[in-house]
N, C-alpha and C positions, 0 to 999 in steps of 0.2 A: 587711183591705186592700180598697180599691176597685179594681175592674177595669173600671169603665165606660170606654168609649173616649170621648175628647173629640176634637173635630175640629181643635183648635188645634195647629199645628205649623209651626215656621219651618224651611224647608229651606235648608241652607247647605253650602258646602264650605270647607275651610281648609287652609292650607299655610304653610310658613315659607320666607323667602328665605335665601340662604346667610349673610347678615349678621345673621340673627335676627329680622328684622321678621316679625311674625305677620300673616297676611292671611286675612280671612273674606269670602266672596262669598255674597250672598243675592239670588237673582234674583226679581223680581216685576215682570212687564211690564204690569201693569194701567194704569199711567200712564207717559207718556214722560218720567220724571224719574229722577235717580240721586242717591243720598245718599252722600257721602264722609264717613266718621267716623273720626277718628284719636285713639286714647287713648294717653297717656303714663302709665306706671305711677309717677307722682310726684304727691304732694299735699302738704298742709301737714304731714302726719305725717313726711315725710322731712326736715323742717327741724330745726335744733337751736335750743336756747334761746339767745336773743341774736341769732339770725339767722332770724327768722320772717317770713312774708309773701312769700318768694321764689317759691313755686310760682304764687301769684296774680299776682305782679308779671310773671312770664313770660307769663301769659295775655294781659296787655296788650302786652308787648314783642314777642310773636310777630307782631303786626300792624304792626310798625314797619319792615318792609322786610327784604330779604335780598339775596343776590347779584344777582338779576335783577329784583327787585321793589322799587320805591321805597316810602318810608313811606306807609302807608295804601293802597298800590297793590293790596294783597290785596282790600280791600273793592271798589275800583273794578272790578277784573277780574271778580269774581263778580257784582256788581250789573249791570254792562254786559251780562253773559251772561244776565241774567234770573234770577239765582240769589239765595239768601240764605245767610248764614253767621254763625257766632258761636263762642264758646269758653266754657268754664266750668271752675272749679276746685273740688275738694272736699278733704276730709281725705286721701283715698286715691288720687286720680287727677286728671289734667287732660285735657279733651277739646277738640278743634277740629273743626268740621264745616261742610260746604257742602252745600246742596241745589241741584242744577243741572238744566237741561234735559238729557235723556239723551245728546244728541250732544256735550255739553260735558264729559263725564267726564274727559277728559285734562287739561282746564284745572285741575280740582280736584286731580288727582294731581300735576301740575306745581307748583302753588302749595305744596302740603304738603311735597313733596320739597325744593323750593328752600329753605324755611325750616328744614327738618330738617338740611339740608346746610350752610347758610351764612346763619344769621340775623344781622341787623345788631345787633352788641353793642358800641356805643360809648358814651362818656360822655354825649353829648348825648341819645341815646335813653333812657339810664338816668335822667338828670335829669328829662326831660319826663315819663316814665311814673311816676317816683317821685312827682311832683307830682299826677298824675292819681289815683294810688292813695291818697295821703294825703287828697286831697279827697274821694274816694269813702268812705274810712274815716270822715271827719268827718260827711259828709251821711247815710250809710246806717246808721252805728252810733252814733257819739258824740252827734250832734245829733238823733237820731230817738228819739221816746219809746219806751221798752222795747227800743231798738236793741241794747243790750249784754246783754240778759237771758240769752241762751244762752252768751255768753262768760263771764259771771259764774258761771253754773251749771257749765260744763265745767271752769273753773279750780279749782272746789271738788270736783267729783265725781271727777276724775282726779288721782291723786298722781304716777303714774309714766308712764302711757301718753302718747304724743305727740299726744293730742287735747286737751291742756290749753289750747292757745292757738287763737284763731280763724283760719280760712283766710286772712283778709285781713292777719293779722299785726299787729304793734304799730307805731305811727308812729315810735317811737324806732328800732326795728330797720330799718325801711324807709329812714329818713333816714340811718342810719349805714352802709347797705350800700355797700361799695366795688365798683368795676368788677371787681376781681379776685375778690371773693366771688361776684358774680353770674355771672361767666364760669365759675368752678369748679363752681357748682351746675348751670349749663347743660350743661357738658361731661359731668357725672356722669349726668344723667338723660335728656336729649333726644337719644336715639340709637336706631337701628333695633332693637337687642335689647331695648329697654325700651318698645317701642311695639306697638300692635295696630291694624291698619288694616282697617276694615270698609267694603265697598262694597255698597249695597243698592239695588235698583230695576231699571230696564230696561237691560240690557247683555248682551253675549255673554261668557260666562265665559272662554273662551280669549283673547279680545281684552283683557279686563280684566286677566287674569294677565300678559299680554305687556306691557301698559302699566305695570303695577306694577313689573315687573322692569326695564323700561327707565328708569323715573324714580327708583326707590329702590335698585335692585340694587347700584349702585356706591358707596352711602354707607357710609363706614367708621365702625366704633365706635371712639371714643377709648379710650385706655388707662385703667386704674384701675377699682377696684371701686365698685359702687353702695352707698351707705349705706342699709340696709334695717332700720329699727328694728322689733323685734318683742317688746319688753319687755311682758309682760302685767301688767295691773293686779293688785296683790295683792287677795285677797278683802276686801271692806269689812267690818270687824268692828263698827263703831259708826256710828250715824247721824251725818251731817254736817249742821250747821244754821248758817245765817248770815242776815244781812239786809243789803240795800244800799239806800241812798237815791238817788233820781234825780229828774230833772225830768219827772215823769209826773203825769197827772191822778188816777189811781186805783190803789190797791194791786193787786199781782199776786202769785200764788204760782207758783213753778216747782219741780218736784221730779223727780228721776230715780232709776232703779234700774239697777244694772249687769246687763247681759244678754250672752249669748254673741254671737260674730261672725255675720255674715249667712249664712254657709254651714253653720252648726251645725244639727243636727237639730231643736233646740228653737225655732229662730227663727220658723218658720211658725206654730207654736202661740202664740208670744208676739204675733205680728202679729194673730192672731185674737182673742186676749185684749184687746189694745189696741182693736180694733174694737168689741168688746162693751162696753168701758168708755165709749167716747166718739164712735163714728161715728154720725152721724145723730141726729135729734131724739128718737128713742125709746130711744137708748142710755142706760145707767145713770147716768152722771155728768151728762149733759145734762138728763135728766128730773129728777134730784134737785136739782142745784145751780142750774140755770137756771129750770126751771118751778116745781118745788114750793117750794123755799126762797127763790128769787129772790135768791140770794147772789152769783151770778156772771153777768156779761154773756156770757161765752163760756168754753167749756172745750174742751181738746183733749188727746188722748194719741196718741203715735206711737212706733213702735219704730224707732230709728235704727240701721239695719243697716250696720255698718262692717266693714272687713277684719280688724281686731282687735276684741275684744269692745266692743260699743256700749252704748247706753242706751235704756231705756224712759222716755220723757219725758212728764210731765203738766204742763199749763199752764192757768191760769185767771186771768181779770181780774175784779176785784170790781165789784159794783154800787155806786153812790154810797152811802156810809153803812155799807158792809160791810167787814170787815177780812180781811187775809191769814190770820189765825189761824182765822177762821170757815171760810174756803175749805179750809184744811188739815184741819180737824176733819171736814168733810163728805166730803172726798176719802178720808181713811183710814177713815171710817165705812163708806163704800161698798165699799172694798177688803175690810174685815173681813166685811161681809155676803156678799160674793162668796165669800170663803174659807170662810165658815161654811155657806152654803146652796148653793153651787155655781151653775152656770149651766144653763139649760134646753136641751133638744135644739133647740128652735126658735131660740133665740138663736145657738146654734152654727151652724145651717144658714144663718141670715141673714148672719152674719159671713163665713162661707165664700163665700157667693154674692157678697157685696160685694167681697171680696178678689179673687175670680176676675174679676169684672166690671172692677175697676180695672186688673188685669193686662192684660186683653184691650183695654181702652180705651187703655192705654199702648202697646200693640203696633199701634195703628191705622195710624200713618204709617210710611213706609219709613225716615225718619230716626230715629224712636224705636226701630224694630226694629234698626237698625244699632247704636244706642247700647246696647240691651239685649244684643245679641250680644257686643259689646266688654266689657260689664260682667261677664257670666258668664265670658268668656275671661280677663279680667285679674284680677278679684277672687276668682273661685271656681276659676280654673284649669281650667274645663271648660265650653266653649261649649254643649255638648249639654244642660246643666242647664236651659237656657231652655225646653226641651220637657218637662221634668219638673216644672215649677213648678205647673201646674194639678193633676196627680196628687198632688203634695205637699200642696197645700191640701185636696184632697178626702179625703186619707188621715187628716187630723187628727180624733181622737176626743175625746169629752167628757173622758175621763180625762187625755188629754195636756194639755188646757187647764187642768184643775184642778191637775195636777202642776206645770206651769210657774208657775201663780199662787202655789202654796205655796212654790215654790223662790225666786222672784225678787221677789214683791211683799211683802217683809218690811220692817219699820221699820228694821232695822239696815242693810239694803242701800240705804237711801234717803239722798239728799242733798236737803235741803229749804231753799229760798231764798225769803225774803220780799223782794219788790221794792217799795219804798215811796216815796210822794211825800215830799219834804222837808217837815218841819213848817214852818208859815208863817214863824216867826222865823228859821229856818235856811236858807231858800232862797237859792241863790247869786245 
Protein backbone atom coordinates (compact mmCIF):
# COMPACT_ATOMS: atom_id res chain seq x y z
CA UNK A 1 0.00 0.00 0.00
CA UNK A 2 1.13 3.54 -0.69
CA UNK A 3 1.18 5.85 2.25
CA UNK A 4 2.54 8.92 0.51
CA UNK A 5 0.53 11.93 1.41
CA UNK A 6 -0.92 13.87 -1.44
CA UNK A 7 -2.08 17.39 -0.93
CA UNK A 8 -5.36 17.10 -2.82
CA UNK A 9 -8.40 17.23 -0.63
CA UNK A 10 -11.83 18.76 -1.07
CA UNK A 11 -13.17 19.92 2.28
CA UNK A 12 -16.92 19.80 2.59
CA UNK A 13 -19.77 19.37 5.01
CA UNK A 14 -23.07 17.64 4.29
CA UNK A 15 -26.50 17.30 5.85
CA UNK A 16 -30.05 16.32 4.92
CA UNK A 17 -33.18 18.41 5.14
CA UNK A 18 -36.23 16.86 6.78
CA UNK A 19 -37.71 16.16 3.31
CA UNK A 20 -34.65 14.11 2.33
CA UNK A 21 -32.83 16.65 0.15
CA UNK A 22 -29.11 15.94 0.52
CA UNK A 23 -26.96 19.09 0.81
CA UNK A 24 -23.18 19.37 0.35
CA UNK A 25 -21.29 22.60 1.07
CA UNK A 26 -17.75 23.15 -0.21
CA UNK A 27 -16.21 26.54 0.58
CA UNK A 28 -13.52 28.00 -1.65
CA UNK A 29 -13.18 31.77 -1.38
CA UNK A 30 -10.41 32.19 -3.96
CA UNK A 31 -12.82 33.72 -6.47
CA UNK A 32 -16.02 35.69 -5.74
CA UNK A 33 -18.21 33.09 -7.48
CA UNK A 34 -20.52 30.36 -6.35
CA UNK A 35 -21.56 27.14 -8.10
CA UNK A 36 -24.99 25.64 -7.54
CA UNK A 37 -25.14 22.03 -8.72
CA UNK A 38 -28.25 19.89 -8.37
CA UNK A 39 -28.32 16.17 -9.18
CA UNK A 40 -31.49 14.14 -9.54
CA UNK A 41 -30.83 10.43 -9.24
CA UNK A 42 -32.66 9.64 -12.46
CA UNK A 43 -31.29 8.91 -15.91
CA UNK A 44 -32.24 6.86 -18.92
CA UNK A 45 -31.78 3.63 -16.96
CA UNK A 46 -34.90 4.52 -14.94
CA UNK A 47 -36.99 4.38 -18.08
CA UNK A 48 -38.87 1.39 -19.38
CA UNK A 49 -38.90 -0.17 -22.81
CA UNK A 50 -41.38 1.76 -24.97
CA UNK A 51 -41.04 4.85 -22.78
CA UNK A 52 -37.45 5.91 -23.40
CA UNK A 53 -36.00 9.40 -23.62
CA UNK A 54 -37.99 10.84 -20.68
CA UNK A 55 -35.03 11.81 -18.46
CA UNK A 56 -33.43 13.73 -21.33
CA UNK A 57 -36.78 15.27 -22.28
CA UNK A 58 -36.97 16.68 -18.73
CA UNK A 59 -33.54 18.22 -19.06
CA UNK A 60 -35.20 20.39 -21.74
CA UNK A 61 -38.57 20.84 -20.02
CA UNK A 62 -36.96 22.04 -16.79
CA UNK A 63 -36.06 25.29 -18.56
CA UNK A 64 -39.62 25.93 -19.77
CA UNK A 65 -40.83 27.74 -16.72
CA UNK A 66 -42.32 27.08 -13.32
CA UNK A 67 -44.69 28.74 -10.86
CA UNK A 68 -42.76 32.03 -10.68
CA UNK A 69 -40.57 31.82 -13.78
CA UNK A 70 -41.80 32.23 -17.38
CA UNK A 71 -40.57 29.91 -20.19
CA UNK A 72 -36.84 30.48 -20.74
CA UNK A 73 -36.92 32.91 -17.79
CA UNK A 74 -34.41 30.67 -16.02
CA UNK A 75 -31.79 31.58 -18.64
CA UNK A 76 -32.63 35.29 -18.49
CA UNK A 77 -32.39 35.48 -14.69
CA UNK A 78 -28.99 33.79 -14.59
CA UNK A 79 -27.51 35.59 -17.59
CA UNK A 80 -28.66 39.00 -16.38
CA UNK A 81 -26.91 38.25 -13.09
CA UNK A 82 -23.69 37.60 -15.02
CA UNK A 83 -23.89 33.84 -14.56
CA UNK A 84 -23.86 30.72 -16.75
CA UNK A 85 -26.05 27.63 -16.55
CA UNK A 86 -26.83 24.31 -18.18
CA UNK A 87 -28.04 20.78 -17.61
CA UNK A 88 -27.09 17.31 -18.77
CA UNK A 89 -28.48 13.79 -18.72
CA UNK A 90 -26.68 10.47 -18.55
CA UNK A 91 -27.70 6.86 -18.02
CA UNK A 92 -27.65 7.26 -14.23
CA UNK A 93 -28.40 10.87 -13.36
CA UNK A 94 -29.56 14.32 -14.49
CA UNK A 95 -27.83 17.49 -13.35
CA UNK A 96 -28.65 21.20 -13.48
CA UNK A 97 -26.12 23.86 -12.60
CA UNK A 98 -25.57 27.59 -12.35
CA UNK A 99 -22.31 29.48 -11.79
CA UNK A 100 -23.04 32.91 -10.37
CA UNK A 101 -21.33 35.90 -8.77
CA UNK A 102 -21.04 35.04 -5.07
CA UNK A 103 -23.61 37.60 -3.92
CA UNK A 104 -26.26 36.01 -6.19
CA UNK A 105 -26.28 32.57 -4.52
CA UNK A 106 -29.89 33.01 -3.47
CA UNK A 107 -30.98 33.50 -7.08
CA UNK A 108 -29.62 30.07 -8.04
CA UNK A 109 -31.32 28.40 -5.08
CA UNK A 110 -34.63 30.17 -5.71
CA UNK A 111 -34.64 29.09 -9.37
CA UNK A 112 -33.82 25.44 -8.63
CA UNK A 113 -36.37 25.26 -5.80
CA UNK A 114 -39.09 26.86 -7.92
CA UNK A 115 -38.79 24.25 -10.64
CA UNK A 116 -38.44 21.37 -8.17
CA UNK A 117 -41.64 22.52 -6.51
CA UNK A 118 -43.75 23.58 -9.47
CA UNK A 119 -42.38 22.96 -12.93
CA UNK A 120 -44.59 23.90 -15.89
CA UNK A 121 -45.92 20.62 -17.24
CA UNK A 122 -48.57 21.32 -19.86
CA UNK A 123 -49.34 19.99 -23.32
CA UNK A 124 -47.86 23.00 -25.08
CA UNK A 125 -44.51 22.68 -23.27
CA UNK A 126 -44.44 18.95 -23.97
CA UNK A 127 -45.17 19.43 -27.68
CA UNK A 128 -42.55 22.16 -28.09
CA UNK A 129 -39.79 20.28 -26.29
CA UNK A 130 -40.73 17.00 -27.98
CA UNK A 131 -40.00 18.71 -31.32
CA UNK A 132 -36.71 20.13 -30.01
CA UNK A 133 -35.59 16.68 -28.81
CA UNK A 134 -36.59 14.80 -31.98
CA UNK A 135 -34.70 17.44 -33.99
CA UNK A 136 -31.67 16.99 -31.71
CA UNK A 137 -31.95 13.23 -32.15
CA UNK A 138 -31.92 13.60 -35.95
CA UNK A 139 -29.07 16.09 -36.15
CA UNK A 140 -26.78 14.65 -33.45
CA UNK A 141 -27.39 10.94 -33.97
CA UNK A 142 -29.28 9.88 -37.06
CA UNK A 143 -27.82 12.33 -39.59
CA UNK A 144 -24.34 12.51 -38.10
CA UNK A 145 -21.69 10.16 -39.53
CA UNK A 146 -20.99 7.48 -36.87
CA UNK A 147 -23.69 9.19 -34.73
CA UNK A 148 -25.42 5.94 -33.76
CA UNK A 149 -22.28 3.83 -33.26
CA UNK A 150 -22.59 3.69 -29.45
CA UNK A 151 -26.32 3.07 -29.61
CA UNK A 152 -25.76 0.13 -31.99
CA UNK A 153 -23.04 -1.25 -29.70
CA UNK A 154 -25.03 -0.92 -26.46
CA UNK A 155 -28.14 -2.54 -27.93
CA UNK A 156 -26.00 -5.63 -28.65
CA UNK A 157 -23.66 -5.62 -25.64
CA UNK A 158 -26.54 -5.52 -23.13
CA UNK A 159 -29.30 -8.09 -23.08
CA UNK A 160 -30.94 -7.18 -19.74
CA UNK A 161 -29.49 -4.05 -18.18
CA UNK A 162 -31.33 -0.76 -18.79
CA UNK A 163 -28.35 0.67 -20.70
CA UNK A 164 -29.59 -0.96 -23.91
CA UNK A 165 -31.10 2.28 -25.25
CA UNK A 166 -29.46 5.70 -25.67
CA UNK A 167 -30.07 8.56 -23.26
CA UNK A 168 -31.86 10.56 -25.95
CA UNK A 169 -34.36 7.72 -26.42
CA UNK A 170 -36.16 6.71 -29.60
CA UNK A 171 -38.13 9.11 -31.77
CA UNK A 172 -41.15 6.77 -31.62
CA UNK A 173 -41.16 6.77 -27.81
CA UNK A 174 -40.74 10.54 -27.56
CA UNK A 175 -43.46 11.10 -30.16
CA UNK A 176 -45.87 8.77 -28.35
CA UNK A 177 -45.23 10.13 -24.85
CA UNK A 178 -48.49 11.40 -23.38
CA UNK A 179 -48.78 14.23 -20.88
CA UNK A 180 -49.89 11.65 -18.27
CA UNK A 181 -46.77 9.51 -18.92
CA UNK A 182 -44.54 12.52 -18.55
CA UNK A 183 -46.27 13.78 -15.39
CA UNK A 184 -46.01 10.35 -13.78
CA UNK A 185 -42.28 10.14 -14.55
CA UNK A 186 -41.76 13.63 -13.16
CA UNK A 187 -43.67 12.95 -9.94
CA UNK A 188 -41.68 9.77 -9.41
CA UNK A 189 -38.16 11.23 -9.59
CA UNK A 190 -37.95 15.03 -9.39
CA UNK A 191 -38.38 15.26 -5.65
CA UNK A 192 -36.24 16.33 -2.68
CA UNK A 193 -35.52 12.79 -1.46
CA UNK A 194 -34.11 11.90 -4.89
CA UNK A 195 -31.88 14.96 -5.18
CA UNK A 196 -28.46 16.10 -4.04
CA UNK A 197 -27.63 19.81 -3.95
CA UNK A 198 -24.01 20.91 -3.84
CA UNK A 199 -22.96 24.53 -3.33
CA UNK A 200 -19.30 25.29 -3.97
CA UNK A 201 -17.38 28.56 -3.89
CA UNK A 202 -17.40 31.78 -1.92
CA UNK A 203 -20.17 31.76 0.69
CA UNK A 204 -20.75 31.55 4.43
CA UNK A 205 -21.79 28.04 5.43
CA UNK A 206 -24.41 29.08 8.00
CA UNK A 207 -26.01 31.53 5.60
CA UNK A 208 -26.03 28.99 2.74
CA UNK A 209 -27.65 26.37 5.00
CA UNK A 210 -30.28 28.92 6.04
CA UNK A 211 -31.05 29.78 2.39
CA UNK A 212 -31.33 26.11 1.40
CA UNK A 213 -33.76 25.46 4.24
CA UNK A 214 -35.76 28.59 3.34
CA UNK A 215 -36.12 27.67 -0.34
CA UNK A 216 -36.26 23.86 -0.32
CA UNK A 217 -37.39 22.96 3.21
CA UNK A 218 -41.13 23.03 2.54
CA UNK A 219 -41.09 21.08 -0.75
CA UNK A 220 -43.10 17.90 -0.22
CA UNK A 221 -42.24 14.48 -1.66
CA UNK A 222 -45.12 13.04 -3.70
CA UNK A 223 -46.47 9.62 -2.75
CA UNK A 224 -45.33 6.50 -4.51
CA UNK A 225 -42.20 4.41 -4.82
CA UNK A 226 -39.40 5.24 -7.20
CA UNK A 227 -38.67 2.63 -9.86
CA UNK A 228 -35.01 1.63 -9.41
CA UNK A 229 -33.93 -1.05 -11.84
CA UNK A 230 -30.92 -3.01 -10.69
CA UNK A 231 -31.11 -6.12 -12.85
CA UNK A 232 -27.57 -7.24 -13.49
CA UNK A 233 -26.41 -8.35 -16.88
CA UNK A 234 -25.84 -12.12 -16.94
CA UNK A 235 -22.22 -13.04 -17.59
CA UNK A 236 -21.56 -13.05 -21.33
CA UNK A 237 -20.73 -16.61 -22.43
CA UNK A 238 -20.15 -16.09 -26.14
CA UNK A 239 -18.76 -13.30 -28.24
CA UNK A 240 -21.46 -11.16 -29.87
CA UNK A 241 -20.69 -10.08 -33.45
CA UNK A 242 -22.61 -7.98 -35.91
CA UNK A 243 -22.23 -5.36 -38.60
CA UNK A 244 -24.20 -2.24 -39.44
CA UNK A 245 -24.21 -0.26 -42.68
CA UNK A 246 -24.45 3.52 -42.46
CA UNK A 247 -23.82 6.64 -44.50
CA UNK A 248 -20.17 6.99 -43.49
CA UNK A 249 -16.96 7.58 -45.44
CA UNK A 250 -14.77 4.88 -43.85
CA UNK A 251 -15.22 1.60 -41.97
CA UNK A 252 -15.02 1.68 -38.17
CA UNK A 253 -14.72 -0.98 -35.51
CA UNK A 254 -16.27 -0.65 -32.08
CA UNK A 255 -15.92 -3.33 -29.45
CA UNK A 256 -16.76 -3.60 -25.77
CA UNK A 257 -16.07 -5.85 -22.81
CA UNK A 258 -18.28 -6.03 -19.71
CA UNK A 259 -16.64 -4.57 -16.60
CA UNK A 260 -17.79 -3.94 -13.01
CA UNK A 261 -19.59 -0.80 -11.81
CA UNK A 262 -17.66 2.41 -11.16
CA UNK A 263 -17.29 1.91 -7.42
CA UNK A 264 -16.00 -1.68 -7.64
CA UNK A 265 -12.42 -2.35 -6.51
CA UNK A 266 -11.32 -3.39 -10.00
CA UNK A 267 -12.52 -0.24 -11.72
CA UNK A 268 -9.40 1.89 -11.16
CA UNK A 269 -7.12 -0.89 -12.43
CA UNK A 270 -9.33 -1.17 -15.54
CA UNK A 271 -9.02 2.60 -16.12
CA UNK A 272 -5.24 2.25 -15.93
CA UNK A 273 -5.34 -0.67 -18.35
CA UNK A 274 -7.44 1.40 -20.76
CA UNK A 275 -4.89 4.23 -20.47
CA UNK A 276 -1.99 1.90 -21.28
CA UNK A 277 -3.83 0.62 -24.34
CA UNK A 278 -4.72 3.92 -25.97
CA UNK A 279 -3.93 7.14 -24.11
CA UNK A 280 -1.39 9.26 -25.91
CA UNK A 281 0.73 8.74 -29.00
CA UNK A 282 3.09 6.31 -27.29
CA UNK A 283 0.25 4.03 -26.11
CA UNK A 284 0.18 0.48 -27.44
CA UNK A 285 -2.79 0.63 -29.79
CA UNK A 286 -1.91 4.06 -31.13
CA UNK A 287 1.68 3.07 -31.85
CA UNK A 288 0.71 -0.21 -33.52
CA UNK A 289 -2.47 0.71 -35.40
CA UNK A 290 -1.87 4.36 -36.33
CA UNK A 291 1.93 4.63 -36.69
CA UNK A 292 3.35 1.23 -37.52
CA UNK A 293 0.56 -0.42 -39.53
CA UNK A 294 -1.15 2.78 -40.71
CA UNK A 295 -4.44 0.88 -40.53
CA UNK A 296 -6.34 3.34 -38.35
CA UNK A 297 -6.81 7.11 -38.44
CA UNK A 298 -7.71 7.17 -34.78
CA UNK A 299 -8.06 4.73 -31.89
CA UNK A 300 -9.46 5.17 -28.42
CA UNK A 301 -10.28 3.04 -25.41
CA UNK A 302 -12.19 4.16 -22.34
CA UNK A 303 -13.74 2.57 -19.29
CA UNK A 304 -17.36 3.67 -19.06
CA UNK A 305 -18.00 3.78 -15.33
CA UNK A 306 -21.68 3.37 -14.56
CA UNK A 307 -23.75 2.75 -11.47
CA UNK A 308 -24.49 -0.78 -12.66
CA UNK A 309 -21.72 -2.76 -14.42
CA UNK A 310 -20.39 -0.79 -17.40
CA UNK A 311 -18.22 -1.39 -20.45
CA UNK A 312 -14.62 -1.06 -21.54
CA UNK A 313 -15.02 0.37 -25.04
CA UNK A 314 -12.55 0.28 -27.91
CA UNK A 315 -13.15 2.27 -31.07
CA UNK A 316 -11.11 2.81 -34.25
CA UNK A 317 -11.74 4.38 -37.64
CA UNK A 318 -9.93 2.87 -40.64
CA UNK A 319 -7.57 4.60 -43.02
CA UNK A 320 -8.83 4.66 -46.64
CA UNK A 321 -8.35 1.23 -48.16
CA UNK A 322 -8.22 -0.60 -44.81
CA UNK A 323 -11.01 -2.79 -43.44
CA UNK A 324 -12.80 -3.24 -40.12
CA UNK A 325 -11.51 -6.84 -40.09
CA UNK A 326 -7.91 -5.59 -40.17
CA UNK A 327 -8.65 -3.23 -37.28
CA UNK A 328 -10.12 -6.09 -35.28
CA UNK A 329 -7.17 -8.37 -35.97
CA UNK A 330 -4.65 -5.72 -34.85
CA UNK A 331 -6.68 -4.87 -31.75
CA UNK A 332 -6.93 -8.46 -30.52
CA UNK A 333 -3.32 -9.08 -31.47
CA UNK A 334 -2.23 -6.23 -29.16
CA UNK A 335 -4.52 -7.53 -26.42
CA UNK A 336 -2.98 -11.01 -26.76
CA UNK A 337 0.50 -9.53 -26.57
CA UNK A 338 -0.38 -7.61 -23.43
CA UNK A 339 -1.82 -10.74 -21.81
CA UNK A 340 1.23 -12.78 -22.80
CA UNK A 341 4.06 -10.34 -21.99
CA UNK A 342 2.44 -8.11 -19.37
CA UNK A 343 3.09 -4.40 -18.98
CA UNK A 344 6.19 -2.63 -17.72
CA UNK A 345 6.57 -0.72 -14.46
CA UNK A 346 7.23 2.38 -16.54
CA UNK A 347 3.95 1.99 -18.46
CA UNK A 348 2.10 1.57 -15.18
CA UNK A 349 3.69 4.68 -13.66
CA UNK A 350 2.92 6.77 -16.74
CA UNK A 351 -0.72 5.65 -16.81
CA UNK A 352 -1.16 6.34 -13.10
CA UNK A 353 0.33 9.80 -13.48
CA UNK A 354 -1.94 10.52 -16.40
CA UNK A 355 -5.05 9.37 -14.53
CA UNK A 356 -4.10 11.42 -11.49
CA UNK A 357 -3.41 14.50 -13.63
CA UNK A 358 -6.77 14.21 -15.38
CA UNK A 359 -8.55 13.84 -12.03
CA UNK A 360 -6.83 16.99 -10.71
CA UNK A 361 -7.55 18.82 -13.95
CA UNK A 362 -11.22 17.90 -13.59
CA UNK A 363 -11.21 19.31 -10.06
CA UNK A 364 -9.86 22.68 -11.16
CA UNK A 365 -13.07 24.75 -11.23
CA UNK A 366 -15.57 25.09 -8.40
CA UNK A 367 -18.39 23.95 -10.68
CA UNK A 368 -16.54 20.71 -11.56
CA UNK A 369 -15.78 20.10 -7.90
CA UNK A 370 -19.47 20.56 -7.08
CA UNK A 371 -20.29 18.04 -9.80
CA UNK A 372 -17.67 15.59 -8.49
CA UNK A 373 -19.00 15.80 -4.93
CA UNK A 374 -22.52 15.08 -6.18
CA UNK A 375 -21.23 12.20 -8.31
CA UNK A 376 -19.63 10.44 -5.35
CA UNK A 377 -22.61 11.19 -3.14
CA UNK A 378 -25.26 9.98 -5.60
CA UNK A 379 -23.57 7.16 -7.52
CA UNK A 380 -21.19 5.77 -4.89
CA UNK A 381 -23.28 6.75 -1.82
CA UNK A 382 -20.19 8.20 -0.15
CA UNK A 383 -19.12 11.78 -0.80
CA UNK A 384 -15.80 11.27 1.03
CA UNK A 385 -14.64 8.86 -1.70
CA UNK A 386 -13.66 11.94 -3.70
CA UNK A 387 -10.64 12.28 -1.39
CA UNK A 388 -9.68 8.62 -1.72
CA UNK A 389 -9.49 8.68 -5.51
CA UNK A 390 -5.79 9.59 -5.77
CA UNK A 391 -4.71 7.07 -3.10
CA UNK A 392 -6.78 4.49 -5.02
CA UNK A 393 -4.93 5.28 -8.25
CA UNK A 394 -1.55 5.18 -6.51
CA UNK A 395 -2.31 1.86 -4.83
CA UNK A 396 -2.76 -0.05 -8.11
CA UNK A 397 0.06 -2.57 -8.67
CA UNK A 398 1.27 -4.37 -11.81
CA UNK A 399 -0.43 -7.56 -10.62
CA UNK A 400 -3.78 -5.76 -10.38
CA UNK A 401 -3.58 -4.59 -13.99
CA UNK A 402 -2.51 -8.05 -15.23
CA UNK A 403 -5.33 -9.67 -13.27
CA UNK A 404 -8.08 -7.38 -14.64
CA UNK A 405 -6.68 -7.78 -18.16
CA UNK A 406 -6.93 -11.57 -17.87
CA UNK A 407 -10.38 -11.39 -16.36
CA UNK A 408 -12.10 -8.87 -18.65
CA UNK A 409 -10.18 -8.67 -21.94
CA UNK A 410 -11.40 -12.05 -23.16
CA UNK A 411 -12.81 -12.77 -26.59
CA UNK A 412 -15.97 -14.31 -25.19
CA UNK A 413 -16.62 -11.19 -23.08
CA UNK A 414 -16.44 -9.05 -26.22
CA UNK A 415 -19.13 -7.52 -28.38
CA UNK A 416 -17.63 -6.70 -31.78
CA UNK A 417 -19.41 -4.41 -34.21
CA UNK A 418 -18.27 -3.52 -37.72
CA UNK A 419 -19.65 -0.12 -38.73
CA UNK A 420 -19.47 -0.06 -42.53
CA UNK A 421 -20.15 2.32 -45.42
CA UNK A 422 -22.94 1.23 -47.75
CA UNK A 423 -21.59 -0.57 -50.80
CA UNK A 424 -21.91 1.87 -53.79
CA UNK A 425 -24.92 0.08 -55.30
CA UNK A 426 -26.83 -0.07 -52.01
CA UNK A 427 -26.45 3.50 -50.77
CA UNK A 428 -29.84 4.97 -49.80
